[in-house]
FIVO-408333 format. One record per residue: residue number from 0; residue in three letters; chain; y, x, z of N, C-alpha, C in turn. Coordinates in nm, 2 decimals, padded with zeros to 4 digits, m for minus. Example, Ala and Ser with C-alpha at 12.3 -4.5 7.8 and 13.67 -1.06 7.14 Angstrom:
2
k,r,c,n.Y,n.X,n.Z,ca.Y,ca.X,ca.Z,c.Y,c.X,c.Z
0,Ala,A,m00.57,01.32,00.78,m00.45,01.23,00.78,m00.33,01.32,00.78;
1,Ser,A,m00.22,01.28,00.71,m00.11,01.37,00.71,00.00,01.29,00.79;
//
This chain:
235
k,r,c,n.Y,n.X,n.Z,ca.Y,ca.X,ca.Z,c.Y,c.X,c.Z
0,Unk,A,m00.12,01.42,00.68,m00.12,01.44,00.83,00.02,01.43,00.89;
1,Unk,A,00.11,01.49,00.82,00.25,01.49,00.87,00.30,01.35,00.89;
2,Unk,A,00.27,01.26,00.79,00.31,01.12,00.80,00.25,01.05,00.92;
3,Unk,A,00.12,01.08,00.94,00.05,01.02,01.06,00.11,01.07,01.19;
4,Unk,A,00.15,01.20,01.20,00.21,01.25,01.32,00.35,01.18,01.34;
5,Unk,A,00.43,01.17,01.24,00.56,01.12,01.25,00.55,00.97,01.29;
6,Unk,A,00.45,00.90,01.24,00.43,00.76,01.27,00.37,00.74,01.41;
7,Unk,A,00.34,00.85,01.48,00.28,00.84,01.62,00.15,00.76,01.62;
8,Unk,A,00.07,00.79,01.51,m00.07,00.72,01.51,m00.16,00.79,01.61;
9,Unk,A,m00.27,00.73,01.64,m00.36,00.78,01.74,m00.46,00.87,01.67;
10,Unk,A,m00.46,01.00,01.70,m00.55,01.10,01.65,m00.67,01.11,01.73;
11,Unk,A,m00.79,01.13,01.67,m00.91,01.17,01.74,m00.92,01.32,01.74;
12,Unk,A,m00.90,01.38,01.62,m00.91,01.53,01.61,m00.85,01.58,01.48;
13,Unk,A,m00.82,01.71,01.48,m00.77,01.78,01.36,m00.86,01.90,01.34;
14,Unk,A,m00.90,01.92,01.21,m00.99,02.03,01.17,m00.91,02.11,01.07;
15,Unk,A,m00.90,02.24,01.10,m00.82,02.34,01.02,m00.91,02.45,00.97;
16,Unk,A,m00.89,02.48,00.84,m00.97,02.60,00.79,m00.92,02.72,00.85;
17,Unk,A,m01.02,02.80,00.91,m00.98,02.92,00.98,m00.91,03.02,00.90;
18,Unk,A,m00.93,03.02,00.77,m00.87,03.12,00.68,m00.73,03.08,00.63;
19,Unk,A,m00.69,02.96,00.66,m00.57,02.91,00.60,m00.45,02.95,00.69;
20,Unk,A,m00.35,03.00,00.63,m00.22,03.04,00.70,m00.10,03.00,00.62;
21,Unk,A,m00.01,02.92,00.68,00.11,02.88,00.61,00.20,02.83,00.72;
22,Unk,A,00.33,02.85,00.71,00.43,02.79,00.81,00.41,02.64,00.83;
23,Unk,A,00.39,02.57,00.72,00.37,02.42,00.73,00.25,02.39,00.81;
24,Unk,A,00.14,02.46,00.79,00.01,02.43,00.86,00.03,02.47,01.01;
25,Unk,A,00.09,02.58,01.03,00.11,02.62,01.17,00.20,02.52,01.25;
26,Unk,A,00.30,02.46,01.18,00.38,02.36,01.24,00.31,02.23,01.27;
27,Unk,A,00.22,02.20,01.18,00.13,02.08,01.20,00.04,02.10,01.33;
28,Unk,A,m00.02,02.22,01.34,m00.11,02.24,01.45,m00.03,02.24,01.58;
29,Unk,A,00.09,02.30,01.58,00.17,02.31,01.70,00.21,02.16,01.74;
30,Unk,A,00.25,02.08,01.65,00.29,01.94,01.68,00.17,01.86,01.73;
31,Unk,A,00.05,01.88,01.66,m00.06,01.81,01.71,m00.11,01.85,01.85;
32,Unk,A,m00.10,01.98,01.87,m00.14,02.03,02.01,m00.05,01.97,02.11;
33,Unk,A,00.08,01.97,02.08,00.18,01.92,02.17,00.16,01.77,02.21;
34,Unk,A,00.10,01.70,02.11,00.07,01.56,02.13,m00.06,01.54,02.21;
35,Unk,A,m00.13,01.65,02.24,m00.26,01.64,02.31,m00.38,01.62,02.22;
36,Unk,A,m00.36,01.64,02.09,m00.47,01.62,01.99,m00.56,01.74,01.99;
37,Unk,A,m00.69,01.72,01.99,m00.79,01.83,01.98,m00.78,01.89,01.84;
38,Unk,A,m00.77,02.02,01.84,m00.76,02.09,01.71,m00.88,02.19,01.70;
39,Unk,A,m00.96,02.18,01.59,m01.07,02.27,01.58,m01.05,02.36,01.45;
40,Unk,A,m01.09,02.48,01.47,m01.08,02.58,01.36,m01.22,02.59,01.30;
41,Unk,A,m01.23,02.56,01.17,m01.36,02.56,01.10,m01.37,02.66,00.98;
42,Unk,A,m01.48,02.72,00.96,m01.50,02.80,00.84,m01.48,02.71,00.72;
43,Unk,A,m01.43,02.76,00.61,m01.40,02.68,00.49,m01.52,02.60,00.44;
44,Unk,A,m01.64,02.67,00.44,m01.75,02.59,00.39,m01.79,02.48,00.48;
45,Unk,A,m01.76,02.49,00.61,m01.79,02.38,00.70,m01.69,02.27,00.68;
46,Unk,A,m01.56,02.31,00.66,m01.45,02.20,00.64,m01.48,02.12,00.51;
47,Unk,A,m01.54,02.19,00.41,m01.56,02.12,00.28,m01.67,02.02,00.30;
48,Unk,A,m01.76,02.04,00.40,m01.87,01.94,00.43,m01.81,01.82,00.51;
49,Unk,A,m01.71,01.85,00.60,m01.65,01.75,00.68,m01.57,01.65,00.59;
50,Unk,A,m01.49,01.71,00.49,m01.41,01.63,00.40,m01.49,01.57,00.29;
51,Unk,A,m01.44,01.46,00.24,m01.51,01.40,00.13,m01.46,01.44,m00.01;
52,Unk,A,m01.35,01.51,m00.01,m01.29,01.55,m00.14,m01.36,01.67,m00.20;
53,Unk,A,m01.36,01.68,m00.33,m01.42,01.79,m00.40,m01.35,01.92,m00.36;
54,Unk,A,m01.22,01.92,m00.37,m01.14,02.04,m00.33,m01.05,01.99,m00.21;
55,Unk,A,m01.10,02.00,m00.09,m01.02,01.95,00.03,m00.90,02.04,00.06;
56,Unk,A,m00.80,01.98,00.13,m00.69,02.05,00.18,m00.74,02.14,00.30;
57,Unk,A,m00.66,02.24,00.34,m00.71,02.32,00.45,m00.70,02.25,00.59;
58,Unk,A,m00.66,02.13,00.59,m00.65,02.06,00.72,m00.70,01.91,00.70;
59,Unk,A,m00.78,01.87,00.79,m00.84,01.73,00.79,m00.82,01.67,00.92;
60,Unk,A,m00.79,01.54,00.93,m00.77,01.48,01.06,m00.84,01.34,01.06;
61,Unk,A,m00.89,01.30,01.18,m00.94,01.17,01.20,m00.84,01.09,01.28;
62,Unk,A,m00.80,00.97,01.23,m00.70,00.89,01.29,m00.74,00.75,01.30;
63,Unk,A,m00.71,00.69,01.41,m00.74,00.55,01.43,m00.63,00.46,01.36;
64,Unk,A,m00.67,00.39,01.26,m00.57,00.31,01.19,m00.59,00.16,01.22;
65,Unk,A,m00.49,00.10,01.29,m00.50,m00.04,01.32,m00.48,m00.13,01.20;
66,Unk,A,m00.56,m00.24,01.19,m00.54,m00.34,01.09,m00.45,m00.44,01.15;
67,Unk,A,m00.34,m00.47,01.09,m00.24,m00.57,01.14,m00.28,m00.71,01.11;
68,Unk,A,m00.23,m00.80,01.20,m00.25,m00.94,01.17,m00.15,m00.99,01.08;
69,Unk,A,m00.18,m01.08,00.99,m00.09,m01.13,00.89,00.04,m01.18,00.95;
70,Unk,A,00.03,m01.25,01.07,00.14,m01.31,01.13,00.24,m01.20,01.18;
71,Unk,A,00.20,m01.08,01.19,00.28,m00.97,01.24,00.37,m00.91,01.13;
72,Unk,A,00.34,m00.94,01.00,00.41,m00.89,00.89,00.53,m00.99,00.87;
73,Unk,A,00.65,m00.94,00.87,00.77,m01.03,00.86,00.77,m01.10,00.72;
74,Unk,A,00.81,m01.23,00.72,00.83,m01.30,00.60,00.97,m01.27,00.55;
75,Unk,A,00.99,m01.15,00.51,01.12,m01.10,00.46,01.10,m01.01,00.35;
76,Unk,A,01.20,m00.99,00.26,01.19,m00.90,00.15,01.07,m00.94,00.06;
77,Unk,A,00.97,m00.85,00.04,00.86,m00.87,m00.05,00.73,m00.83,00.02;
78,Unk,A,00.63,m00.91,00.01,00.49,m00.88,00.05,00.40,m00.88,m00.07;
79,Unk,A,00.32,m00.77,m00.08,00.22,m00.77,m00.19,00.09,m00.81,m00.13;
80,Unk,A,00.02,m00.90,m00.20,m00.11,m00.94,m00.17,m00.21,m00.89,m00.28;
81,Unk,A,m00.31,m00.81,m00.24,m00.41,m00.76,m00.33,m00.53,m00.84,m00.32;
82,Unk,A,m00.56,m00.92,m00.42,m00.68,m01.02,m00.41,m00.79,m00.97,m00.50;
83,Unk,A,m00.90,m00.94,m00.45,m01.02,m00.89,m00.52,m00.99,m00.76,m00.60;
84,Unk,A,m00.90,m00.68,m00.55,m00.87,m00.56,m00.62,m00.97,m00.46,m00.58;
85,Unk,A,m01.04,m00.40,m00.68,m01.16,m00.32,m00.65,m01.13,m00.17,m00.65;
86,Unk,A,m01.03,m00.12,m00.73,m01.01,00.02,m00.75,m00.93,00.08,m00.64;
87,Unk,A,m00.98,00.18,m00.57,m00.91,00.24,m00.46,m00.78,00.31,m00.50;
88,Unk,A,m00.78,00.36,m00.62,m00.66,00.43,m00.67,m00.55,00.33,m00.69;
89,Unk,A,m00.58,00.21,m00.75,m00.48,00.11,m00.77,m00.43,00.06,m00.63;
90,Unk,A,m00.52,00.04,m00.54,m00.48,m00.01,m00.41,m00.39,00.09,m00.34;
91,Unk,A,m00.42,00.21,m00.34,m00.34,00.31,m00.28,m00.20,00.32,m00.35;
92,Unk,A,m00.20,00.32,m00.48,m00.08,00.32,m00.56,00.01,00.20,m00.51;
93,Unk,A,m00.04,00.08,m00.50,00.04,m00.03,m00.46,00.09,m00.02,m00.32;
94,Unk,A,00.01,00.03,m00.23,00.07,00.06,m00.09,00.18,00.15,m00.10;
95,Unk,A,00.17,00.26,m00.18,00.27,00.36,m00.19,00.40,00.30,m00.26;
96,Unk,A,00.38,00.22,m00.36,00.49,00.16,m00.43,00.56,00.05,m00.34;
97,Unk,A,00.48,m00.02,m00.27,00.54,m00.12,m00.18,00.63,m00.06,m00.07;
98,Unk,A,00.58,00.05,m00.02,00.66,00.12,00.08,00.79,00.18,00.02;
99,Unk,A,00.78,00.24,m00.10,00.89,00.29,m00.17,00.99,00.19,m00.20;
100,Unk,A,00.95,00.07,m00.23,01.04,m00.04,m00.28,01.08,m00.13,m00.16;
101,Unk,A,01.06,m00.08,m00.04,01.11,m00.15,00.08,01.04,m00.28,00.11;
102,Unk,A,00.91,m00.30,00.07,00.84,m00.42,00.10,00.81,m00.43,00.25;
103,Unk,A,00.78,m00.56,00.29,00.76,m00.58,00.43,00.61,m00.55,00.47;
104,Unk,A,00.52,m00.55,00.37,00.38,m00.52,00.40,00.29,m00.55,00.28;
105,Unk,A,00.17,m00.51,00.30,00.06,m00.53,00.20,m00.06,m00.59,00.27;
106,Unk,A,m00.11,m00.70,00.20,m00.23,m00.77,00.26,m00.35,m00.76,00.16;
107,Unk,A,m00.46,m00.73,00.20,m00.58,m00.72,00.12,m00.66,m00.85,00.15;
108,Unk,A,m00.70,m00.92,00.04,m00.78,m01.05,00.05,m00.90,m01.05,m00.04;
109,Unk,A,m00.98,m01.14,m00.02,m01.10,m01.16,m00.10,m01.19,m01.04,m00.09;
110,Unk,A,m01.25,m00.99,m00.21,m01.34,m00.88,m00.21,m01.27,m00.75,m00.25;
111,Unk,A,m01.15,m00.73,m00.20,m01.08,m00.61,m00.23,m01.14,m00.49,m00.16;
112,Unk,A,m01.11,m00.37,m00.22,m01.16,m00.25,m00.16,m01.11,m00.23,m00.02;
113,Unk,A,m01.18,m00.16,00.06,m01.13,m00.13,00.20,m01.00,m00.05,00.19;
114,Unk,A,m00.89,m00.10,00.26,m00.77,m00.03,00.25,m00.77,00.11,00.31;
115,Unk,A,m00.88,00.14,00.39,m00.89,00.27,00.46,m01.00,00.35,00.39;
116,Unk,A,m01.04,00.31,00.27,m01.13,00.39,00.19,m01.06,00.53,00.17;
117,Unk,A,m01.14,00.64,00.18,m01.07,00.77,00.17,m00.99,00.79,00.04;
118,Unk,A,m01.04,00.73,m00.07,m00.97,00.75,m00.20,m00.84,00.66,m00.20;
119,Unk,A,m00.85,00.55,m00.13,m00.73,00.47,m00.12,m00.62,00.54,m00.03;
120,Unk,A,m00.67,00.60,00.08,m00.58,00.67,00.17,m00.51,00.78,00.10;
121,Unk,A,m00.58,00.86,00.02,m00.52,00.97,m00.05,m00.41,00.92,m00.15;
122,Unk,A,m00.45,00.81,m00.22,m00.35,00.75,m00.32,m00.23,00.70,m00.26;
123,Unk,A,m00.23,00.67,m00.13,m00.10,00.62,m00.07,m00.01,00.73,m00.04;
124,Unk,A,m00.05,00.86,m00.04,00.04,00.97,m00.02,00.11,00.96,00.11;
125,Unk,A,00.05,00.90,00.22,00.11,00.89,00.35,00.17,00.76,00.38;
126,Unk,A,00.19,00.68,00.27,00.26,00.55,00.29,00.18,00.45,00.38;
127,Unk,A,00.05,00.47,00.39,m00.04,00.39,00.47,00.01,00.39,00.62;
128,Unk,A,00.08,00.50,00.66,00.13,00.51,00.80,00.27,00.46,00.81;
129,Unk,A,00.33,00.41,00.70,00.47,00.37,00.71,00.50,00.22,00.67;
130,Unk,A,00.39,00.15,00.64,00.41,00.01,00.60,00.29,m00.07,00.66;
131,Unk,A,00.32,m00.19,00.71,00.21,m00.27,00.77,00.11,m00.31,00.66;
132,Unk,A,m00.02,m00.29,00.70,m00.13,m00.33,00.61,m00.22,m00.43,00.69;
133,Unk,A,m00.25,m00.54,00.63,m00.34,m00.64,00.69,m00.46,m00.68,00.60;
134,Unk,A,m00.56,m00.73,00.66,m00.68,m00.78,00.58,m00.70,m00.93,00.63;
135,Unk,A,m00.71,m01.02,00.53,m00.72,m01.16,00.56,m00.78,m01.24,00.44;
136,Unk,A,m00.78,m01.37,00.45,m00.82,m01.45,00.34,m00.69,m01.50,00.26;
137,Unk,A,m00.70,m01.53,00.14,m00.59,m01.57,00.06,m00.53,m01.70,00.11;
138,Unk,A,m00.61,m01.79,00.15,m00.57,m01.92,00.20,m00.48,m01.90,00.33;
139,Unk,A,m00.53,m01.81,00.42,m00.45,m01.79,00.54,m00.32,m01.72,00.51;
140,Unk,A,m00.32,m01.63,00.41,m00.20,m01.56,00.38,m00.09,m01.65,00.32;
141,Unk,A,m00.13,m01.73,00.22,m00.04,m01.82,00.16,00.01,m01.93,00.26;
142,Unk,A,m00.07,m01.98,00.35,m00.03,m02.07,00.44,00.07,m02.01,00.54;
143,Unk,A,00.04,m01.89,00.59,00.12,m01.83,00.69,00.26,m01.80,00.64;
144,Unk,A,00.27,m01.74,00.52,00.40,m01.71,00.47,00.48,m01.83,00.41;
145,Unk,A,00.41,m01.93,00.36,00.48,m02.05,00.32,00.54,m02.12,00.44;
146,Unk,A,00.47,m02.12,00.55,00.52,m02.19,00.67,00.65,m02.12,00.72;
147,Unk,A,00.66,m01.99,00.68,00.78,m01.91,00.73,00.88,m01.90,00.62;
148,Unk,A,00.87,m01.98,00.52,00.98,m01.99,00.42,00.97,m01.90,00.30;
149,Unk,A,00.86,m01.83,00.28,00.85,m01.74,00.16,00.80,m01.82,00.04;
150,Unk,A,00.84,m01.77,m00.08,00.78,m01.82,m00.20,00.65,m01.75,m00.23;
151,Unk,A,00.55,m01.82,m00.28,00.42,m01.75,m00.31,00.40,m01.75,m00.46;
152,Unk,A,00.40,m01.63,m00.52,00.39,m01.61,m00.66,00.26,m01.55,m00.71;
153,Unk,A,00.20,m01.61,m00.80,00.07,m01.56,m00.86,00.11,m01.48,m00.99;
154,Unk,A,00.05,m01.36,m01.01,00.07,m01.29,m01.13,m00.03,m01.33,m01.23;
155,Unk,A,00.01,m01.36,m01.35,m00.08,m01.40,m01.46,m00.04,m01.32,m01.59;
156,Unk,A,m00.13,m01.29,m01.67,m00.10,m01.21,m01.79,m00.01,m01.29,m01.89;
157,Unk,A,m00.03,m01.42,m01.90,00.05,m01.50,m02.00,00.08,m01.63,m01.93;
158,Unk,A,00.19,m01.69,m01.98,00.22,m01.83,m01.94,00.30,m01.85,m01.82;
159,Unk,A,00.33,m01.74,m01.74,00.41,m01.76,m01.62,00.55,m01.74,m01.65;
160,Unk,A,00.64,m01.76,m01.55,00.78,m01.74,m01.57,00.80,m01.58,m01.57;
161,Unk,A,00.90,m01.54,m01.65,00.93,m01.40,m01.66,00.97,m01.35,m01.52;
162,Unk,A,00.90,m01.24,m01.48,00.93,m01.19,m01.35,01.07,m01.15,m01.32;
163,Unk,A,01.15,m01.12,m01.43,01.29,m01.08,m01.41,01.38,m01.21,m01.39;
164,Unk,A,01.32,m01.32,m01.41,01.40,m01.45,m01.38,01.38,m01.50,m01.24;
165,Unk,A,01.29,m01.43,m01.16,01.26,m01.48,m01.03,01.37,m01.44,m00.93;
166,Unk,A,01.40,m01.53,m00.84,01.50,m01.50,m00.73,01.43,m01.42,m00.62;
167,Unk,A,01.43,m01.29,m00.63,01.37,m01.21,m00.53,01.46,m01.18,m00.41;
168,Unk,A,01.58,m01.24,m00.41,01.66,m01.23,m00.29,01.61,m01.31,m00.18;
169,Unk,A,01.52,m01.40,m00.20,01.46,m01.48,m00.10,01.32,m01.41,m00.06;
170,Unk,A,01.27,m01.43,00.06,01.14,m01.38,00.09,01.03,m01.42,m00.01;
171,Unk,A,00.95,m01.33,m00.06,00.86,m01.36,m00.17,00.73,m01.29,m00.14;
172,Unk,A,00.62,m01.36,m00.17,00.48,m01.30,m00.16,00.43,m01.30,m00.30;
173,Unk,A,00.39,m01.18,m00.35,00.34,m01.17,m00.49,00.19,m01.13,m00.48;
174,Unk,A,00.11,m01.21,m00.54,m00.04,m01.20,m00.54,m00.08,m01.13,m00.67;
175,Unk,A,m00.15,m01.01,m00.65,m00.20,m00.93,m00.76,m00.35,m00.95,m00.77;
176,Unk,A,m00.40,m00.98,m00.89,m00.55,m01.01,m00.90,m00.63,m00.90,m00.94;
177,Unk,A,m00.76,m00.93,m00.96,m00.86,m00.83,m00.99,m00.83,m00.76,m01.13;
178,Unk,A,m00.86,m00.63,m01.13,m00.82,m00.55,m01.25,m00.88,m00.60,m01.38;
179,Unk,A,m01.00,m00.65,m01.38,m01.06,m00.70,m01.50,m01.03,m00.85,m01.53;
180,Unk,A,m01.03,m00.93,m01.43,m01.03,m01.07,m01.45,m00.90,m01.14,m01.40;
181,Unk,A,m00.81,m01.07,m01.33,m00.69,m01.13,m01.28,m00.73,m01.23,m01.17;
182,Unk,A,m00.64,m01.33,m01.15,m00.66,m01.43,m01.05,m00.73,m01.55,m01.11;
183,Unk,A,m00.83,m01.61,m01.04,m00.90,m01.73,m01.09,m00.81,m01.85,m01.06;
184,Unk,A,m00.85,m01.97,m01.12,m00.77,m02.09,m01.11,m00.75,m02.13,m00.97;
185,Unk,A,m00.85,m02.12,m00.89,m00.84,m02.16,m00.75,m00.74,m02.08,m00.67;
186,Unk,A,m00.74,m01.95,m00.70,m00.64,m01.86,m00.63,m00.50,m01.89,m00.68;
187,Unk,A,m00.48,m01.92,m00.81,m00.35,m01.95,m00.86,m00.30,m02.08,m00.80;
188,Unk,A,m00.39,m02.18,m00.78,m00.35,m02.31,m00.72,m00.30,m02.30,m00.58;
189,Unk,A,m00.33,m02.19,m00.51,m00.28,m02.17,m00.37,m00.14,m02.12,m00.37;
190,Unk,A,m00.09,m02.08,m00.49,00.05,m02.03,m00.50,00.14,m02.13,m00.55;
191,Unk,A,00.27,m02.10,m00.53,00.38,m02.20,m00.57,00.41,m02.19,m00.72;
192,Unk,A,00.39,m02.07,m00.77,00.44,m02.05,m00.91,00.37,m01.93,m00.97;
193,Unk,A,00.36,m01.93,m01.10,00.30,m01.81,m01.17,00.41,m01.73,m01.24;
194,Unk,A,00.39,m01.60,m01.24,00.49,m01.51,m01.30,00.42,m01.41,m01.39;
195,Unk,A,00.49,m01.37,m01.50,00.43,m01.28,m01.60,00.53,m01.17,m01.63;
196,Unk,A,00.48,m01.05,m01.65,00.56,m00.94,m01.70,00.55,m00.94,m01.86;
197,Unk,A,00.66,m00.97,m01.92,00.66,m00.97,m02.07,00.65,m00.83,m02.12;
198,Unk,A,00.57,m00.82,m02.23,00.54,m00.69,m02.29,00.58,m00.69,m02.44;
199,Unk,A,00.63,m00.58,m02.49,00.67,m00.57,m02.63,00.55,m00.53,m02.72;
200,Unk,A,00.46,m00.46,m02.66,00.34,m00.41,m02.73,00.23,m00.52,m02.73;
201,Unk,A,00.12,m00.49,m02.80,00.01,m00.58,m02.82,m00.09,m00.56,m02.71;
202,Unk,A,m00.05,m00.50,m02.60,m00.15,m00.48,m02.49,m00.21,m00.61,m02.44;
203,Unk,A,m00.33,m00.60,m02.40,m00.39,m00.72,m02.34,m00.34,m00.75,m02.20;
204,Unk,A,m00.31,m00.64,m02.13,m00.26,m00.65,m01.99,m00.21,m00.52,m01.94;
205,Unk,A,m00.14,m00.51,m01.83,m00.10,m00.39,m01.76,m00.20,m00.35,m01.65;
206,Unk,A,m00.21,m00.23,m01.62,m00.29,m00.18,m01.51,m00.23,m00.25,m01.38;
207,Unk,A,m00.32,m00.29,m01.29,m00.28,m00.37,m01.17,m00.18,m00.29,m01.09;
208,Unk,A,m00.20,m00.15,m01.08,m00.11,m00.07,m01.00,00.03,m00.07,m01.06;
209,Unk,A,00.03,m00.06,m01.19,00.16,m00.05,m01.27,00.23,m00.19,m01.25;
210,Unk,A,00.16,m00.30,m01.28,00.22,m00.43,m01.27,00.28,m00.46,m01.13;
211,Unk,A,00.20,m00.43,m01.03,00.25,m00.46,m00.90,00.37,m00.37,m00.86;
212,Unk,A,00.37,m00.25,m00.91,00.48,m00.16,m00.89,00.61,m00.20,m00.96;
213,Unk,A,00.60,m00.25,m01.08,00.71,m00.30,m01.15,00.78,m00.42,m01.08;
214,Unk,A,00.69,m00.51,m01.03,00.74,m00.62,m00.96,00.81,m00.58,m00.83;
215,Unk,A,00.75,m00.49,m00.76,00.80,m00.45,m00.63,00.94,m00.39,m00.65;
216,Unk,A,00.96,m00.31,m00.76,01.09,m00.25,m00.78,01.19,m00.35,m00.84;
217,Unk,A,01.15,m00.44,m00.91,01.24,m00.55,m00.96,01.29,m00.62,m00.84;
218,Unk,A,01.20,m00.65,m00.74,01.25,m00.72,m00.62,01.35,m00.63,m00.54;
219,Unk,A,01.32,m00.50,m00.54,01.41,m00.41,m00.47,01.55,m00.41,m00.53;
220,Unk,A,01.56,m00.40,m00.66,01.68,m00.40,m00.73,01.76,m00.53,m00.71;
221,Unk,A,01.69,m00.64,m00.70,01.76,m00.77,m00.68,01.81,m00.78,m00.54;
222,Unk,A,01.76,m00.71,m00.44,01.80,m00.71,m00.31,01.89,m00.59,m00.27;
223,Unk,A,01.92,m00.51,m00.36,01.99,m00.38,m00.33,02.13,m00.39,m00.27;
224,Unk,A,02.19,m00.50,m00.30,02.33,m00.52,m00.24,02.32,m00.56,m00.09;
225,Unk,A,02.20,m00.60,m00.04,02.18,m00.64,00.10,02.11,m00.53,00.18;
226,Unk,A,02.08,m00.42,00.12,02.00,m00.31,00.18,02.10,m00.21,00.24;
227,Unk,A,02.07,m00.17,00.37,02.15,m00.06,00.43,02.05,00.03,00.50;
228,Unk,A,02.06,00.16,00.47,02.15,00.23,00.38,02.12,00.19,00.23;
229,Unk,A,02.22,00.22,00.14,02.19,00.18,00.00,02.08,00.25,m00.06;
230,Unk,A,02.02,00.19,m00.16,01.91,00.25,m00.24,01.96,00.38,m00.30;
231,Unk,A,01.87,00.49,m00.30,01.91,00.61,m00.36,01.82,00.64,m00.47;
232,Unk,A,01.86,00.72,m00.57,01.78,00.76,m00.69,01.66,00.83,m00.64;
233,Unk,A,01.55,00.81,m00.72,01.42,00.88,m00.68,01.39,01.00,m00.78;
234,Unk,A,01.47,01.01,m00.88,01.44,01.11,m00.98,01.56,01.20,m00.99;
//
């Protein structure tokens, strides 16, 4: 909720557990009230029915989240495209990683999970409010960014160019495929090149969230000399 307030998103209402008391929660309520957001105090058992989580936090909010148009996402730095990605945890992880790695945006294509699925939202840890997210078709995405000078890269388990040999200093769009099947031949054909994360072990493949995160941070490190302020350690 703090991330949504800081991003000046449009709130419909905030629901707070009547029994919850903490300085952080009080500050959230004060800030929300100052913004003109309706705040309701609910009994804990009522709040648990409003929320979809098994063990909900003591505050729940309803927020209008706008879906961006692909053309509004800059063809700069890195854009992650999630094609037919079904797992909300992976989708949320990739939004979170894209934001942390300074990506320009994330686009959902094909039969991907809803980017505003509650489980996806939780997995973003607030990053959904800090990076543009769009929904489109893969063909429209590749055409839009190619026309604006970006390289379109398909991720494949084997046979692609080592992702560490890619020139991520130029605008790049990286397409991550379905967790079980990856990208099909038609989707790969829409891209300019295929890239692969080389592995030392005998793994069949990497988790989609892990693979996309590795590539996002590889792109960040390649661009770090051009980033202001400089990249800071996360650990």
